[in-house]
N, C-alpha and C positions, 0 to 999 in steps of 0.2 A: 148276515154275520150283527152280530147285538154291539156295535160299537158304542160308545160314550157319548152322552147328550154332553155337549158344550161345558155346560157346569161343573162336571167332574173334572176335566181336565184342567181347566181354569183355577179349580180348587186346589186341586194337587200342587199347582206352579203356587198357588197363592199361600198353601200352607209351608211349603219349602222356603220359601223368600224369608218370611219373618223367623222361621225356628234357625234357619244357618245364620239370619242377621243377628239372631240374640247373639249366638255366640261370638260374632265378629264386635257387636258392641260392648261387650262384656271382658275384652281384651285388653292389656294393659295399657296400650295408647288411649284408650277409649274411657279411664278410668273417670273422668270427671260428668260422664254422660250418666253414669248408674243413678245418682240422684233424681234424674229427669224421669227415670224409669220406678222410682220408688224403692230402691235399694241404697243400701249404705255405701258409700265411695268405695269403702273396702270390706269386701264380703267376708263373713265369717272363715276363717283359715285359709285366707288367701295369702300366699306365698307366691311371688314372681321370680322369675329365671330373669333379671333383668328387664326387658322390653320385649321378652319372647313368650314363652310358655309359663302357664300356672303349674306348680309342682306342689308335690303333697309336702306336708309340714311334719317334722319330727315328732310333733304332740300327740298322743293319740287321740285324743279328743279330738283336735283339729283334725287332724287324718280322718276320722270318719265322717267329718262334715263335707271335708273335700270330697271324698270317696264318693259320697251319698250325690254328690252334685254331679260328678263326671258319669257315675251310673245313669242316673237318670236322664241327663242331657242327650248323654250317645243313645239312649234307648228312644228319645224322643224324634231326633234325627232319624234313627232305624226305621220307626214307624212312619214318619211323613215318606220316606224313600220306596217303604213299600206298598203303601196305600198308590203311588206315583206307578209304581211298577205293575200294580193291577188294573190302573186305569189304562196304563198302554197297552196291556196284555189284552183287555177285553176289546181293545179296537182291532187287533190283529188276527186272533184266535174266534173261530167261530162259536156260538152259544148264547145261550141269556145270561147276562152278566150283571144285569141290573141291581137287583139285591147283595150280590159280591160287594160291589161298587158302593153302597149304602154304607156296608157295614166296614168296608175298608176306611171312608170318610168320618165314620162315626168313632171309631177305635183311635184313627189316628189324632183324631180331634180332641179327645178325651184323653187320650196318652199325651199329648201335647200341654194340654192344661194342666192336667193333674202333675202331670213330671215337673214342668218348668213352676207351678206354684209349691210346690211341696219342697223342689231342692233349692228355690231363690227367695220363697217370701214366707213361708210358714211351714213348719213341720207336723201339720196337722193331720190327723187318719183320714179325715174326708177326704182331702187331696190326693194322698197315697192311695185310696180307694178307688178314686176317679182313675188315677193313674195303672192300677192293676186292673180294673174292669177294663180301660182302653184296650191293653194287650190283650185279654181275653175274647174282647170283640173281634180284635185285627187277626187272630188264632182263627176264629171261628170264620172270618172270609179267606184266608187262605187255605182252610181245610176243604172248604166250598169250591174253591178253585181247584185243587189237586183232583177232589172226586168228579168233579165235572168235565176236567180236559179231556179230550177224545183224543189221543196220540196218532200223528199220520205216518210219520217217519221216525229214525231213531234218535234225533235232535228234539222231537216233542218228547219221546220218552225219557229223553235227559232232562227236559226241563219238569216234565212230572215227578221223576226222581227227586231233582233238585227240591222241589216243593215241599214233595214228603219228609227229606231229610230236612229241610227248614224247621218242620212242625217238631220232629223230633227233637231238636234244638231248643226249641219254644216249651217243650215238657220239660224239658233239663233247666231250662231258665225258671219256670214255674216251682221246679224244686228246690232251686237256689233260695229263692224268694220266700218261700215256706219255711226255710231254715232259721231265718231271722225271729221265728217265734219260741224259738229255743237261746234263751239266753246264754247258755256255755258255748252252743254251737255257734250261736253269733257272734260272741266275744273272738273266739279263736279264729274264726274266719276274717273277721276284720282286721286282728294283727297277723293274719298270716297275707294277705292284700296289702298291708302296710310294708313288711317285710320283704315282700315280692317287690316292690317298686325300686328298691335299692339291690336286691339279689334273688332272682326267682328261686335259687336253689333252695334259699331259706324257707320257704312256703311249700315244698315239694311233699312233706308229710301230711299237708292238711287236705282231707278228701273234699271237701266243698270248694277248696282253691282250684283242686285240679280239674272239677267238674266246670268250675268258672273259666278255665282256661280252653275246656274242651267246647263249652258252648261259644264263647266268643271267636274260638280260631274257624271252628264250621260256620257258624253263622255269618260272618262276614265273606269267606270264599264261598260261600254258596250264594250269596246275594249277588255278589260281582258275576258270576256262571251265570244265573237266572238273569241277570239285565243282559248279558251277553246275548245268551239263546232269544231273549224277546227281541233284542235289535236286529238278530239275523232274520228274524221273521219279518222284518220290514225291508229286506233286501232281497237280491235273486243269487242264488249259489250255482256254480258250476260244478253238478253234479259229476262224479267220476268214481274211479277206484280210490286215490288220494281223498277225497270228500268224503268217502265212507268209510274210509280207515279212520280219518280224523276223528268223524261222528262217535263212532265205538271208543277211541282213545278220551273223546270229554266223558263220555258215559260212564265207561269202565274208572277211569281218573276220579272225576268227580265223586261217585260211589264210595271208592276207597279212600280217598283222602279223606270225608266227611267220617265215615265210618273209624278209620284210623285215629281221628282226630277226637271223636265221641270217647276212642277207647284210652284217652290220656287219664279219662277219669278213673278208671279201675287200675291201670297198668302204670301210669305214671309217663315219664318221657321217652321209655323205652319206644313207647308207640310212633316216633318219627324214624325208626326204622322200615315201617311202610308209609309215614305219612309223606316223607321226601320222595322217593321215587315216584309215591303216587300223585302228587302233586305236580311232578316233572312230567309225568304221562299226560295231565290234563293240560298244562300251558302249553306243550307242543300241540296238542289236538285243537286247542283255542287259536292257538298262533296259523294253524295251516288254515283254518276256516275261515280265519279274519282275511286271509291274501287268496280265498277261494271267491269273494264276493263280485259280482258282475257292475260293472259301473256306467257299459256303454249304452247309451239311448235312455237314460235315467234322468231323472230332476236332479239340479243343482243342490238342492238339500239329501237326496239320495245318496250321492255322491260323496257329500260331505261325511253322512254317517259312516260309509263304507273307509273313507280314509281315516275317521275318527277310531273306529276300532283296530285298524292298522296300527296307527299310531300309538294307540293308548297300549296296545298290546305290546308292542315294543318298548313303549316307556315304562311298564310293569316289569318288565325284564330287566331295564337299566335301573331302576330304582327302589324294587324292592325284590326280586329273586337274584339277583349279581351281588348286591351289598348284603341281603340274607345270607348267602351262601360264605361270605367271605367272614361275616361275624359269627357262623354258626362254627367255621372251622376255627375261630381263634376266641373262642369262649374260654378254653380251659389251658391254651398252651398258645405261647406267641407265636405270630406268624409275619411274613415280609409285610403283609397290609396293617396288621395290628400288634403293637406291642408296646406296654406287656401284654398279657392275656386280657381278656375283654372283662372278665368276672374280677379281675384285679382293681381295689377300691380306690385305684387312679383314674377308672373309665367310670365311677359311679354315675356322675352326672351325663355323660355321653351316653350311657346304656339307657337311661331313663329316657333322655332325648329321641334316642332310636326308637323305643317302643311306641313312645306317642306318635312321633312323625309316621313310624311305617302303618299304623292303623290309619291317619289322616288321609294317606296317599290312596289305600284300598275303599275307603268310603268316599273318596273325592272321585273316583275312579266309576264307582259305580253311578253317582251323580250325575257325571259328564256324560255317560253313554246313555242313562234315560233323556237326558235333555237332547242330546242331537239324535235319538230315536223319536223323541217328541216333536222336533222339529221336521223331522222326515217324512211324519205322517200328518202334519198340518195341512191343511187347506188355506189356500192364500188369495187374498185380492190384491191389497197394495205392499204387503209388508214383507215378501220375500228377501229382498237384499238386506232388509234390516235384519232379519232373524238370521240370514244365512252370516253375516258379518260379525252378528252375536256367537255364533256357532264357531266360527273359526278363532275369535278372540278367547272364547272359552276354551278350547280344545289348545290354544297354545299356552294361554297362562297354565292350564293344567299340567301340561308337557314340561315346560320349565319350572315349575315349582315344584314337581315332583322329582326330577332330577336333580336340580340343586339343594332341596334340603337335604340330600345326604352330605353335602358338604359342612353344613350346619350341625348335623347327628354324629359326623365319624371325622370330618377334617380337622378339627382342632386337638393340639396337643392333650395329653391327658393331664388331670389336675384334679384335687380332692376336691369332694361333693362341698358347695359351697351354693348361695342363692344366685350369684352371678359368677362363674368363673370364667367365663369370655367375653367379650363387648358386641359377640354376633354381628360381624361384619358381613356374613353371607346373606344372614336374614335381611340386613337393610338395602344389600344393594342386590341381592338375587330372589331371594324366595317371597319377600313382600312386595317388589314391583310385580311379579309374576303372578301372584295370587290377586293383587289390583287389575291387572289385565283379564282375569278369567272372569273376577266379579262385575267387570263391566262388560263382558260378553253376555253373562246369564242375565243382566239387568237388560240389554237391547233385547234377547231373546223373550223375555218377560213381557216387554211393551208389544213386542209383535204377537204373543198370543193373546195377550190383553186384547189389544185391536181386533184380530180376527175372531175370536171367541165373540167378544161384542156386536161385532156383524153378523155373526152365523145366528146370534139370537134374534137381531133384529129382522134377519130374513125369514126367522121362523117364527115370528110376531106376526108378520105383515098378512100373510095368508088370512090368518084368524081376525086382524080387523077390518079385511076385505069382506070377509063371511058376516060380520056383525051387520054391516052398513047393508 
């Protein structure tokens, strides 16, 4: 089995920590830290919802700055997590993955340096070129994985289908990026994105905006599914009729969900007639498989992973699926849950907050699954308890933050759009403390991995030193 050398596991974790930490340091409570990073205290186009989230400004020029920062930062996070998934997968699937890992590392680092540099320091063509080149190298790494993966069962076929569909999403992303070379298309696209931050209905006629919606919906959903499938590989499943049925539900559901999501580009929102039932089939299959993992006779870190994917799956039902159904049913007509209808101007701020929070939950779920799977496959000498404690804290913090952030997004009374319509009690008392717990857990897990990888490197060097003597 072509498992990764210790440096790749450590590099993946080390890359994620500063990338996510960058976003934390640039959040409103830490404005005073920005000058220490060589940035102005008030970034161009910054506009904050009190002490919560940065929001799009109404001015077109400022909004373009803001949207560029958001797009580049999210791609940097995505690239770091993709590289981490490649490293983890190469430990669990047979084959020679050395060049794939090296390409993944190079692509993720290039994307991070170019993307963060361009978004926050200088809008220079070389930095943007480095960002684009990094994404291209990462695409090549993913293409190698999809070609070389040799499926052995239905879930392996599902993983290969997931990777292939993500490559399709990458091509669509490349098309969107190339559209910026056309000044007229660029202008219309930016204006559509600005309008959509307040009401997506206003942007529906823009073909590039629909392509972007198709790209981002499919890519995030597929990334979460891929992480789940890779994590399952680190565990043992109780195979039976229901497990096989669930496996086919996952395969069919993810393909239908992704294809229908991509169909939003040519046909628009009517594609949700397929997306909704397909994603429901996918989620039911994922939930069944999560509860088909065996935990008897396994190590504590493997039991934590098994519990983590179960709790995480249930948390997504509670924090994404159910609130999403409530919002979808209330978009254009009042319901018992939301009154007036959610597209009423009185809900402008709440809808913006919901859209932001929704994506953060899905990205965090991807990261936590990868974290728990990495801990489950780590070889330990002295830090097993520290790593497991970190995993528990990260899982508990993620679950609490995911569920309670809906109170912040949807639990306030409707008010007109303004920088700070609410005093964000939900954030201060529930969401932010939960995120602090999650961050503490990630920090502990990182320290454990650093120690164990350093020990592994020393053990590898010892025989060579002996041979030299």
